[in-house]
C-alpha positions in Angstrom: 14.1 -1.8 -8.9 13.6 0.4 -5.8 16.9 1.9 -4.6 17.1 2.7 -0.9 20.5 4.5 -1.3 19.1 6.8 -4.0 16.1 7.3 -1.8 18.2 8.3 1.2 20.1 10.9 -1.0 16.7 12.3 -2.3 15.3 12.7 1.2 18.5 14.4 2.4 18.5 16.7 -0.6 14.9 17.6 0.0 15.5 18.3 3.7 18.5 20.5 2.9 16.5 22.4 0.3 13.7 23.0 2.8 11.0 22.1 0.3 7.5 23.2 1.3 5.2 20.4 2.4 2.5 19.4 -0.2 0.1 18.3 2.6 -0.1 19.9 6.1 -2.3 18.3 8.8 -2.5 20.7 11.7 -3.8 19.5 15.2 -6.5 17.5 13.5 -9.3 16.1 15.7 -11.9 13.9 14.2 -15.3 12.7 15.6 -18.1 10.5 14.6 -21.5 11.6 15.9 -24.6 9.5 16.3 -28.0 10.2 17.9 -26.7 9.0 21.3 -23.0 9.5 21.4 -19.9 11.2 20.0 -16.9 9.0 19.2 -13.5 10.6 19.2 -11.5 9.1 16.3 -8.3 11.2 16.6 -6.9 13.9 18.9 -4.8 16.8 17.6 -2.8 14.9 15.0 -0.2 16.9 13.1 2.1 15.8 10.2 3.5 17.1 6.9 3.8 15.2 3.6 6.3 16.4 1.1 6.2 15.9 -2.7 7.1 12.4 -3.7 6.9 11.1 -0.1 5.6 7.7 0.6 4.0 8.6 3.9 2.5 5.7 6.0 -0.1 6.0 8.8 0.5 3.0 11.0 -1.4 1.9 14.1 -3.7 -0.7 15.7 -7.4 -1.1 14.7 -9.4 1.9 16.0 -6.6 4.4 16.1 -8.2 6.6 13.5 -5.7 6.1 10.6 -8.5 5.4 8.0 -10.4 8.4 9.4 -7.4 10.6 8.8 -7.1 9.4 5.2 -10.9 10.0 4.7 -10.5 13.5 6.1 -7.5 14.3 3.8 -9.7 13.0 0.9 -12.4 15.5 2.0 -15.0 12.9 3.1 -14.8 13.6 6.8 -14.8 17.2 8.1 -12.5 18.0 11.1 -14.0 18.6 14.5 -11.1 20.9 15.0 -7.8 21.6 13.3 -7.0 22.0 9.6 -5.8 20.2 6.5 -4.0 22.2 3.8 -3.1 20.9 0.4 -0.7 23.2 -1.5 -1.5 25.8 1.0 -5.3 25.6 0.4 -7.7 24.4 3.1 -9.3 21.0 2.2 -13.1 21.3 2.5 -14.4 18.7 0.1 -13.3 15.8 -2.2 -11.5 16.7 -5.3 -9.7 15.2 -8.3 -6.3 16.3 -6.8 -6.7 13.5 -4.2 -7.7 10.0 -5.5 -8.4 7.1 -3.1 -7.7 3.4 -3.6 -9.7 1.4 -1.1 -9.2 -2.1 0.3 -12.0 -3.7 -1.7 -11.7 -3.8 -5.4 -15.4 -4.6 -6.1 -15.7 -0.9 -6.7 -14.8 -1.7 -10.3 -18.1 -1.7 -12.2 -18.4 -5.3 -13.6 -20.1 -4.2 -16.8 -17.1 -2.1 -17.9 -13.9 -3.5 -19.3 -10.6 -2.8 -17.6 -9.9 0.0 -20.1 -13.4 1.5 -19.6 -12.9 1.3 -15.8 -9.7 3.3 -16.0 -11.2 5.8 -18.4 -14.4 6.3 -16.4 -13.2 9.0 -13.9 -11.4 10.9 -16.7 -14.7 11.1 -18.6 -17.0 11.6 -15.6 -14.9 14.5 -14.4 -14.6 15.9 -17.9 -10.8 15.9 -17.5 -10.3 14.5 -21.0 -12.2 13.7 -24.1 -12.8 10.1 -25.0 -9.8 9.6 -27.3 -7.4 11.3 -24.9 -8.9 9.4 -22.0 -8.4 6.1 -23.8 -4.7 7.0 -24.6 -3.9 7.9 -21.0 -5.8 4.9 -19.7 -3.7 2.6 -21.9 -0.5 4.3 -20.8 -1.2 3.6 -17.1 -2.4 0.1 -17.8 0.9 -0.5 -19.4 2.7 1.0 -16.4 1.0 -1.6 -14.1 1.5 -4.5 -16.5 -2.1 -4.9 -17.7 -2.0 -3.6 -21.3 -3.0 -6.9 -22.7 -6.0 -7.2 -20.4 -7.5 -3.9 -21.5 -10.6 -5.6 -22.9 -11.1 -8.0 -20.0 -13.9 -7.7 -17.5 -13.2 -7.5 -13.7 -14.7 -10.9 -12.9 -12.0 -12.5 -15.0 -9.2 -10.9 -13.0 -7.4 -12.1 -9.9 -7.4 -10.0 -6.7 -3.9 -8.6 -7.5 -4.9 -7.7 -11.0 -8.0 -5.8 -9.7 -5.7 -4.0 -7.4 -3.5 -2.9 -10.3 -6.5 -1.7 -12.2 -7.6 0.4 -9.2 -4.1 1.9 -9.0 -3.9 2.6 -12.8 -7.4 4.3 -12.6 -6.2 6.5 -9.7 -2.9 7.4 -11.4 -4.6 8.2 -14.7 -6.2 11.1 -13.0 -2.7 12.4 -12.2 -3.7 13.6 -8.7 -1.4 15.6 -6.4 -1.8 12.8 -3.9 -2.6 9.1 -4.1 -4.4 7.9 -1.0 -4.4 4.1 -0.3 -6.4 2.6 2.6 -5.0 -0.9 3.4 -5.1 -1.7 -0.4 -3.4 -5.1 -0.1 -5.0 -6.3 3.1 -7.4 -8.7 1.4 -4.7 -10.4 -0.8 -2.8 -13.6 0.0 0.7 -13.2 1.3 2.5 -13.9 -2.0 0.3 -11.6 -4.0 0.6 -8.9 -1.3 4.4 -9.0 -1.5 4.2 -8.8 -5.3 1.9 -5.8 -5.1 4.3 -4.0 -2.7 7.1 -4.6 -5.1 5.1 -3.3 -8.0 4.0 -0.3 -6.1 7.6 0.6 -5.3 8.7 0.1 -8.9 5.8 2.3 -10.1 6.7 5.0 -7.6 10.4 4.8 -8.8 9.1 5.6 -12.4 6.3 8.0 -11.8 7.3 9.6 -8.4 3.7 10.2 -7.2 3.0 11.4 -3.6 1.5 8.6 -1.5 -0.4 8.6 1.7 -0.7 4.9 2.7 -2.7 3.3 5.6 -1.8 0.0 7.1 -1.8 -1.9 10.4 1.2 -4.1 9.3 4.6 -3.0 10.7 6.5 -4.9 8.0 4.4 -3.4 5.2 4.9 0.1 6.6 8.7 -0.3 6.6 8.7 -1.7 3.1 6.3 0.8 1.5 7.0 4.0 3.4 9.9 6.4 3.5 8.3 8.0 6.5 6.0 6.4 9.1 3.6 8.1 11.5 2.8 5.9 14.5 -0.6 6.4 16.1 -1.7 5.4 19.6 -4.7 3.3 20.3 -8.2 5.0 20.3 -8.4 7.9 20.1 -5.4 8.2 17.8 -2.6 10.5 18.9 0.8 10.9 17.3 3.2 8.6 19.2 6.3 9.0 17.0 7.5 9.6 13.4 10.2 7.3 11.9 12.3 7.6 8.8 12.3 4.3 6.9 13.6 5.1 3.4 16.6 2.7 4.0 14.4 -0.4 3.9 12.7 -2.2 1.0 11.6 -5.8 0.2 15.2 -7.0 0.2 15.5 -5.9 3.9 13.0 -8.4 5.2 14.7 -10.7 7.7 17.7 -8.5 8.1 18.8 -7.6 11.6 18.3 -3.8 11.2 14.9 -4.3 9.8 13.8 -6.6 12.6 15.2 -4.3 15.3 13.3 -1.4 13.8 10.1 -3.5 13.6 10.5 -4.5 17.2 11.1 -0.9 18.3 7.9 0.2 16.4 5.9 -2.6 18.1 7.1 -1.4 21.6 6.2 2.2 20.7 2.7 1.1 19.6 1.8 -1.4 22.3 4.1 -1.1 25.3 2.4 1.5 27.4 5.2 1.5 30.1 7.8 2.1 27.4 5.7 4.8 25.8 5.1 6.5 29.2 8.8 6.5 29.9 9.5 8.1 26.5 6.8 10.7 27.1 8.2 11.6 30.5 11.7 12.0 29.0 10.2 14.2 26.2 8.5 16.4 28.7 5.6 17.0 26.2 8.0 18.3 23.5 9.1 16.4 20.3 12.7 15.0 20.7 14.9 13.5 18.0 16.5 10.1 18.7 18.3 9.2 15.5 15.6 8.5 13.0 12.8 8.6 15.5 10.9 11.7 16.6 8.7 11.2 19.7 5.6 13.4 20.1 3.1 13.2 23.0 
């Protein structure tokens, strides 16, 4: 079971130790170019992700959060700025960053669950067949699907397909797991169950997570740190510590107050403008919220 108190202690210890960030995104601007126009997706976005962080990119549709994740994955080159992973500039995709997308039809239907999890290990020549099968079974057991190893994707529910995708990603043992609204297509009950299982898996494996969502509640539950992005083009509006919340916090007064504060920061332009004027273009700490404009 995820333990917010232990998580608070871990975050405090990491901050005191001054651990070097695993991921550094520095003044990143992203653009999409067509034959007739240039669309600005983000403008000079900066943030750091530390080892074992559950870092959430949160914002309305069109704010560039998925574009940021694709750029960290190496699929979308920066128009300006830089992304560094372990101090090295990210220039292309690599097995040190594995993406779990929203749609799970990416699982080849002719392969069994076990074969789907083994596939990237074999295709990248990371492991031989026997070692790949052993590691795949290990992570299928972690996500509770060991007895479905020989099943085919069409026989699985949406939540089970999501777990296969997570097992396949973790089997590669990447430096970072990147998740782009992975539970958005699931019904509410299954989505909550997947959030619970993701947190339990993180408690056991302690992977580093970059997670994209447009749900404030999901961001507070899944993340220990949340970056709020303004509407198009995406700019950093604030960064919030949320390690004190989990699924048991839903409905609590503190949880609801924080959710309402996030909503105001994302959508209340007058409130945001007032905060920006107070900040005078410099980041300012207000408790667990850092404003940046």
